[in-house]
N, C-alpha and C positions, 0 to 999 in steps of 0.2 A: 255101799250100797251105788249103783254105777247111777251116774247123772243122766237125767231126762234129756231128751231129743232137742236140739236148739230149734228145729222146724215144727216142734211140737206134734207129732206123729208118733206111733207105738214102735218102739224100739226099744230094745236093750242097752244101756252104757250111751257114751256120747257120739251122735250120731253127727257126721258132718254136712249129709246133702238131705234137700227136700225131696218129697216123692218126685213121681215123673210129671213133667210140666202140663198142667191142665189150660188149655186156652182159654182166655179170660178175655170180655172186651176191651178196647180203647178206653183208657180215663184219662181224664187231665192229668198233665204232669206239671209238675213245678219248673216254673221259667229255668233257665240255667245260669250259673254266676256269671258274673260280668267283671274281666278284669278291673281290679283298683288300681290307677297309677300313683296312690298313696305311697311315699316313701315309706311307712311304716311296714312296706311289702317287703321291701328289698332285703335280700341273703336270708330271709327265711327259708326253711328246708322242712320237711317232713317225713313223715311214714303216712301214707293212709291210701287207698283206693284199687279196678281191674276192669277190663272188657273187649267187646266185639260185636260189630253189627253180622247178622248171620242172614242170609237170602231166604230162608224161611224155617223159623221155628228152630228145632234142633238139629244142629249139623254134626255129623260123626266124623271123626277123624278116620281115615284111609287105613287098612291093615297095612303094617309095616312095608315099605318099600315100595307102596305105590303111592300116587298122587291123590289129595282131596278131588272130589267132585267138582267142587264149586271152581266156576271158570273166573280169571282173574281179570277183570275191567280194565285196568290200568296196572301201569308199572309203579306206580306212586308207593307203592311200600318199600320200593327200592331205590328210591329218589337220593337217599345219600350214598349209597352201593354207587347210583351212575356218577354224583358228584366227586367220588373217590377217583374217578379216572384219570384225574389230574391231581396235582398237587395243590392245596389249599392256598389261596391268593393272599390270605392274612383277615383277619376279622372284621365285617362291614360294622356298620351304625347299627347298634341295638336300642331300641327304645325302652325306656325303663329300669335301664340295667346298668347302674353305675358301681363300681368297686369303690365305695366309700368310706368304707371301714379302712380306718389307720391312713385315712386320706389321700389316697391313691386314684384316679378314675381309670375306666377301661379305655376312654377314648386315645390317652397317651400310650396304650398297648396295643392298639389293633392290629399292629403288622408282627408281632410276637408270635413266633412258632419256635417249639422246640422240640428238635427230632432227637429218636432215639441213637445211640452210636451204631455203627455198623458192627460191631462185634457182640452187644446185645440183640440186635435183632438176628444175627446169624444163628444163635441158640434158641431165640425164641420161639414158644409154642403157635404163634401165628406171627409169622416173621415180615409181612407184606401186607399192603391193602388188597392185592391181588388175591391172595389167600382167604384172608378177612371175607371178600367180596364172593366168592365161591362158597362158603361156609355159611356165610348171612342168607344167601339167594336159597339154597337147599332148604335151610331151616323154616323159609317161609312158605318155600312152594312145595314142598314136602315134609311138614312138621312130624308124620307119623314116622316117615322112615327116618329121620334125623334123629329124633329123641329116643326111638326103640334102638338103634344102634347103640347110642351112650347108655341106655338103660341096660341093655345086654352085657356091659363090664360088671352090673351088681349082681348079687346072688337072690334070685327070686325061689320061692320054694315052688311056688305055679307061676307059669306065665300068665301076661294078660290075655283077654279075649282077643280076638281077631282085630277089633277096633281099637286104635291106640289111645284115642282122646274122643270125649264127646262134648258139647258145650251149648248151652243159649245164654250169651249175654245182653241180649235185646229184651226188655220189659214188655215190649209190644208184643212180644211173641210167645209170653209165658213165665214161669218161675224162670229165676236165674237159674242156671246150674252149671258148675265145671266140673269134669270127670278126667283123671289121667292114669290110664291102667289099672283099668276097672276092672276086676277079677284076679289079679295077681296077688299073691301073697308074699310078702317078704319081712324083714323087721331091721330097722334103721339101727339098733345096736350091734346086731350080729355082723353088719356090713361094715360098720364101723370100728369094731373089735375084733370079733373072731376072726373075720375073714383077712383082716391083716396078721393074725396071729399065724393062722393057717397056712399063710405065705410065707412065713418063716420069719415075720417082723417082728416078732414078741421080744425080742429084747431090746428092740429100737425104743429110745425115749419117745413117749407120747405127750407127757405134761411134763414142763420145767414150773416149779412154783416158787414165786418170791413173794417174800412177806413183806409186811407195814415198815419192819428195821432191815436194815441191810445186815445182812448175813444170815437172815432168816430164810430159808430156801428148803427146797425138797425136788423129788421127782418121781414118775412112774413110768414104767415101760409099760408097751402094750397088753403084754401078759400081765404085768401086776395090779394094770388100772381094768381089766377083765375080770379079775380076781376078786378085787372090790367091788365092781359093779355086780357081781353076781351074789356075794354075800349081802347087800343090801337089798337086792332083788327078790331073794328067798325070805329076808325078813319081812318085807312090805306082803310078800303072797301070806307070808304065818300069821299075820295082822290083820288078815282080810281083804288087802287091796287085788284088786284083780282088773280084767280089761274092760276098757271103758270107765272106770273110777277115775276121779280126780285127786291130784295130790297137790297142795300148795308147797312151793319150796322159797322160802324167806331165806336167805345165805347171803352173806358175802364171798367175796373170788378167794375163797378156797377151794382146793381139790374136789372136794367133797361137793361142791355145786355141779360141776358136769357130770360127776358120779351120780347124783341124785337122779339127775335129766335122765342119763341113758341106762338106769335102773329102772324108771318109771317104763320109758321106751321099750326094755326088756321084755316086761311082762304085760305089754299094751294097755296100760295105765296112762292117762291122759296128766302131764305136767302142767303146772301154771307158776311160771318162776315172777315173785314178784320183787321189785328191785329192794334188795335192803338198805334204803334211804326213805321209804315211804312213811309216813305216818300210821298210827295205828288206826286211824279211819279210814286211809286209803287201803289197808291192809283188809281191814272188816268188809269194805264194799264188797272185794274181791272175792273173799271167802263166802260172803252170802250169796253172790253170784254163780258160784260153782259148785257151793257144797262139798268140800273134799273131805275124803276118810281120815286122812293124814295131814299132819303141817309139818314140815322140816325145816328145821332153824339151828342157831349156835345162840349160847349164852351173851356173847359180846364180841364187838370187833375194834382193831384200833384203826381209825384214818387219820394218818398222821399223828398229832400228837393228842387226839381225843381218843376217849372210851364211847363208843356206842351200845348201849344196852339193847340189845335186840331180842332177847326173851322176854323182856317187860313188856316192849313194843306188842309181841305177840300175845302175852297174858292179857294186855288191854285189848286189842282186836277180839281175842277169844269171847271176853266177857261182853262186850257189847253185841257182837253174834247172836249172844246165848239169849238177850232180850228180845231177837226177833225169832226164835224158834229153831236156830240154825245151832248145832253143838257138834263139835268136832273131838271125837274120842279119844286121838293119840297127838300128843306133840312129841316129834321124834327130836332131841338136841344135843346139838354136837358141843362138846367141850371146847372150847378155845383158848386153851391153856395162856396163851400169850397175850390174852383180854382182858381174863377175867378167872378168877380159880372157882371151881366148882361149888364148894361151901358157903360162898357168898350169892351163889343163883336163887332167886327166887323161885320158889317149886310149887308144884300142885301134884300130889300123890294120885297114882292109878293114871291121870293123864299124861303129866309127862315122864319122859323116858331117855335118859343118857344114849347115845349112838354109841359110845365105846364099851357101854355094859353089855349092847346085846348083839350088835352087827356082829363084830366080829367072831360071834361063835356059830356064825351060820356057814353053811358049806359053800364052796369058791366057785362051785358048779351050779349053772342054774339051766333048766332047759329055758329055750325062747319058746314065745308066743307069736308065732306067725299071725300076722294080721293083713286084712285085705289093703291095697295101695291106698283106697279112699277112706280107712278107717282114720278118727282123729290122732293127730300125734302131740299137738300141744295148744293150750290157751294162752294168749298173751294180750293182757287187756293195754287200750291205748287211749288217749286222751282225745275227744268228741266235742262237739259244738254244743251239746245239751245237757252238759253238767255230770251225765253218767260215762262213765270209762265204758270202752265198747270191747267186747270179747273176742278178737280176732282168732279164727279156727282155722290152722294147718292141719293138713291130712298126711299121710306117711310117704305115699310112692312118689308123687309127681315133687314134692317139696326134697325129698333124698335126693334124687337126679339133678333137681336143679340147682340146691345150693352145692352140692360136690361140683358139679360141672362150670358154674360161675366162679368159684373159687379156685380151681384149677387155671382156667384162663386168663381172670381177671389180674392175677397174681403171676402169673407165667411159674406156675409152680413146678419145683425140681425136688425129688426126694432128698436130695442133700440140706433144702433149705430150712433154717429155723425161723417159726413165722410168731409173732406177736402182735395182737388186735388188743389195743388199750380198753376195749368196751366191756361193760359189765354182760353179765348173762341176763340181768332183769330187763333188758332191751333186747331185739329181735337182732342186734347185729352179734350179741353174745351167744345167740342160737345157733344163727346162722354161721359166722365167723370166728367164732372161740372154738363152739364146740363140733357141731356136726359137719360144715363143710370142710375144713380141715382135717378132722378126724377120718372121713369117709376117702380122704385121700391119701391116708397114712403120714400124715404130717406131724412134725413134732411142734407143740405149742407151748405158748408163754402164757403164764396166768399169773397175773399182779394185784395183790389183794390191797397196796397203799395207795397213796397218793402221789401225782407226778412230781410236786413241788416238796416232798419231804423226803429228806432234811431238807434239800438245796432242790432248786432247778435244774440239776444234772441228773438228778437220779434217773429220768428216761435213758440216756446216754449210755450211764454206768451200766445198766441193765443191758443194753443193745451190745456192748463191748463184753459183759461176762457171759452171757449165751451166745454170741456170736450171730443176733438176730441179724437176716437177711432180708427179712418182709417184715416192715412196721405200718401199720394201720391204724389211725387214730382220727381224731376228729379234728375240725379247723379252730373251733373253742380253742383246743391244747395246742396248737399251733401256733394262733395268736398271742396266748398267753407267754407262753415260752419265748416269742419272738421279741416281746416287750421286755423280758429280764433279759436279754443283750446274749451276743454272741460267744461271748467267753465261756457260759455254760456248756455251749454244745462242741467248741473245739477242742475244749480241754479233754474230751475222750476222741477216741480214733475214729470208731464208726466204719471202720474199712469194710466189715462183713456186708452192709447194707448195700442191697442191689435191687431192690423194688420198695417205693412209699405210697401209702394209700391214704386216702379220705372219704370219712363216712359223716353222715348226720345233716349237712348242711352244706350250702355252695362254700367252696374256698374263695377267696377274693384274690386277685392278681398277685397282689402285693405279697399276701400271706404265703400262696401258692410258691411266688419266687423263692422267698427267703426260705421255705422247706426245701424247695428244689438245690438252690444255690451252697444254701449254710450246712443244713442236715444230710443233704445227700451228696454234698460236694461235688454239685451239676453232674452227675453222672449216672441218678437213679430217677427211672421214669416214675409217675405219680399216676397212680391208679386214683380218680375223681370220682368216686362213684355215686349215681344217683338210683335211689330205688326207697322202699318204704316196707313199714312192718307190714302191710297187707300182701305185699309182692314177693316176701320170702326169701329173696335175693336180688342181686343187682339186676337193673335194667338197661340204664345208658350208663356205662364206662370206657374207658380207654383199655385197650387190650396193648401191653407194654411189649413194645418192639414193632407193633404192627402200621402206625401211623404217627404222623406228627401232634403234638400237643396244641392249644392255646392255653393259657394259664386262666381258668376260672370255668371253663367248659369241659363238661360232663361225657363231650365229644358225642359218640354214635351208639346207638342201640345195640345190645346183648344178641345173641343168636336167638331167632325164634321172637323177638318183642318186636311189636312196630307201632312205633309212638306216632301220632299223627298231633298237628296243632289245628285248633278249629276257632270258629270266633263263636260269638254269645248267641247264634242262632245254630251252631254245629256243624257248619258248614267244613270242610277241611280247606286249609289255606295251602297253597302250595309255595315253594320259594322262599326268599327272605322274607321273616313275618317275626309277629308277636301274637299269642293267643293261649287258650287254655289247653294242658297237655293232657293229653287222653292216649289210650292204647285200643288199637284192634285186636279181636282174637285172644282167646287166652292163652297161658304157658304154664308150665306144668309145676311152678312154686305158688300159683296164685291161691290167696286164700279162700276157703269155700263157704265159708257164711259168718255172720256176727252171734256168738253164741247168745239160744235162746229168743233172738231176734232177726229172722231173714227178710222181713219186711224194712227193718231199718238198713241191712245190709243192701238191699237192692235200692231203696230211695237214696242212701248216702252215696252209692257209688255207680248206681247206672241209669236212673232216672232223669239226673241233669243232662246228660245227653244221650237220650236212647242210641242203643248200639254201639255204645262205646263203654270201657270202663275208665271213669273220670277220677283221675290223680289228686285231683284240689291244688294242683300247683299252675302257676303260668309258666308260660317257655318262651322262649326266643329263638329261631333257625337263622342262622348268619347263612350268606351265600355260597359258603363251602359245605353247608349242611350240617354244620357243627350247633350241638344243641347248648344253650345258656338256660338254667333255671333261673326265674326271676321271683319265686317265692309264692305265700300261700293266699289262696283267694276266697278264703272262707275265715271262721272266726276263730282259730285255733292258732298260738301264740307259739313260736320256735325259739327258745331259748336253748345255748349250748348242744343243738341238737335235737333236744326233746322237748313234745309236742304238750303244752299245756292248753286246754280249754277256758276259754275266755269266761263260760259260763261258770266253772268250777271255781274259779277266784272269785265272781262275783257272788255265786251262793254262800261262799264262805263267808264273804265281807257282809251280806245283808243277813246272816246268822247271828251277827252283834247285834244286841240289844238297844244299841245307839245309832246304827245304821239303818237308816230308811231308804236309799238306794244306791247301786254301785253301778259303775260302768268299767270297763278294762278294756285297754288298747295295747297294743305292742308299740314301741319305739326301739331305734336303732340303738345298739350297745356296740362298742369297738370289739371288745373281746368276745360277749356272747351271742351276738348275732342279732339278736332282739332282746331287750327289757320288758318289763312289764309295768304299766303307769296303771293306777286307779284313780277314779274319779268318785266321790261319795257325796251324798247328801243325808246329813244328819238328821236325827229325829228332833222334832219342831221345838226349839227352848233349849236344847243340846249345845252347850258352848265348844268350841274347838280346844283342844290343847293337845300339847306334845304328848301326855301320857296318854291321850286317846288314842292318836295316832298310831303309838306303840302298840296300844292294847289290839288295833285294828290288824295290824301288820302281824301281830302273835297270832291272832285268829286264824289269820291265813296259813300260818306256819304250821299250826297243828294241827290242820285240818286237811292239807296236802302233803308236806313234808315235816320232816323231823323238825322239832323244838329247837332253838337258836343254839342253846348250851350244849345241844349232842353233836353239831354239825364242824366239819374241821376248817381246815384253811379255805379262805375264798376260793383259792385255784384249785379246791377238791373239784367245784362244780365244772370244772373242764373235764374229771374223769369220770365219775358220772353225775355226781348230783345236780338238779338242775334248776332250782327256783334260786333267781338272783334278790337282791336286797328289795324290798318293793317300796320306790319312790310315791308316798303316797299323798294326793295332790286333793284337797278337802274344800268341801262347800260347807253352808251357804255364805260364810264368813267370808273367806276368799278362796278362788280357784284358778289355778295356772292351766291354759290352756294351750299345750303345743300347737305350733304350726309351721310352716315352712319359714316363716321369717323370726322364729323364736316363739318365746313365751311373754303372755301377756298377763297382767293382772285383772281379774275381774271381782269388781267390789259389792255389787248388791246381793241377794239372793234370789232376785228374779233370774237377774242376766246370769250369775251362776249356773241356776238350773237350765237354762236356755243354752248356755255353753256346752253344760253336761252332755244334755239331749243330741245337741248338734255334731258334737264329736262321736259321739257313740253311734248314731245313725248314719253321719258319713262313712264309717268304716264298713257298714254293711249294707246300706240302701240299695246300691247297685244290684247286689244280685237279688234282691225281691222285687226287682221292676217286671 
């Protein structure tokens, strides 16, 4: 059964786009958010939001090679290009930005500049500010020509219409709609695998797999990977999965995870990967929303010394879904022998099928399903401020072109590179920069199943030396964790193969940046400190190694085709050195097209706060040299270890407890995770506080949002990608602790406790509601 259209208009399968925009009268729009100076927002980072103000309704991209018809009123979109005509003078004072994590402030580092070596710049794909200026300027002034030239490097069964793109991102002019390469047909799996094999690279290693235990490993060449993908594709077609059907994938970082993603893409099915660390309830939410034909999982996985029974979590989720009338007819289960034997796996006959019993029997050749560039590729659910996860929908053609291009330039990729991104495919980073971006470039990728601190904190560098990793892309949380463990775990290993480092998920504070550069990279590897979001599909603001000097902690300059602007609370663009809301003008190929089943929420969340722009939800500062500094979230989403958790999700879980009357959740700074979670609760009248009750409330949250505590690994697993920290529960009415800039104060009386709770909660959101 194909999924209904997310825009609720007649169409087979998952549809990415609404019908042709219909003019509608202006309606009162919600007031924009106002940046909060609260220190709770520092160093939070996220994934969310897109946009552009058009002169009149729908703007159509010019034919390839020509310029858009819209005249440019100013050159402000090239402000940072103009600032690069001279070398940076050093970072100016930036309000509300302090590198407080690990105790080092940005003010003492404001003259720091880190230049790429002449040798590195000489061989870089973008080797100078001047080359970047030329490419960026063309990408803005001639987006149709710029992106069509890049897109032509991929295989298209049919080319796009004369217009390369069309867009309306101004809610005042009609329904928000973005299209790139509309009318063209292609297949991202074909471009990632078949194209590389046909080019003579079938014998090149596509994936090195490193298991949880040292010594567990494997590899697949591009030819072997293609064969395994085709076998699974044929099996999925055999059981009735077709174009537009949804498949939920709940797998750990085995090679079978990218295999499953590519197999779905090959036959036009829409995959929805759920991080194999979410609880049964979180998995059930996603299954209920997209109603998949098949769920793909494995019986268990080892993370560090812990065994997590994934199949049992899936069983519980499917049981919960059945209560709401959603039944999944097939659960394809991979037998992960290193974690659990088949004979002790709980099983439901007729529904459950072993991967190893059926998939290898199918042919290793599978015809490609050619899809329109605007046909859906995947759904990925991300936290929101309403309590219900948002189904971010990405389409095929634009996402393919954008992820491949950003990977190539942001990492200065060379065919000889060995690339390792530590992210899980349950997050957008694993989609764009573990699977699709690297494979579209013919890269060799390392996939790691285990935890970075198991069996000790040198595991990452052991893997780097083992596979001669040259590009290492990870999260600041992991960097800070390993930094805290000491240099000895790093310098014990050679790491001579490294040439480019990368950071993703949250801003990296300057002291951690410097440790990453000096210790891990031996002061010779540029760092691509990338800013982007689940919704953007790929990098938006990022250094290009070799092109310009870096400032520790700054994401630097926008990628090709991206027009970031900083606006005030009224939506006015601010020039020069400033702080404000980060928005984006115009669309880009990798932008998401809708929230599945809720296009109204898509428009309200991302395009109504500042009409004519895509609102990122982040605050940003720009220094006098044009460098961008992300200052944090401005909504009700807490960023923990680079992963977003809606405050409403945690509050909803707390008030589901029978002894909790009210709950308010805020983010607080955490030296490793960036942000932690504090919960303020008011108990049901007459219920006394006790340590047992506190534990019960914490367990309620864990059971509803993440795995139970007994199935969680070492705390450092949180850096790699599990994301919910210990919740320090602060309670009322008997006593409550109210964090403030001056520390914590104890409040004794019930009335005072309730006032403090409401005051703390409303302070964090009141400004944006004015």
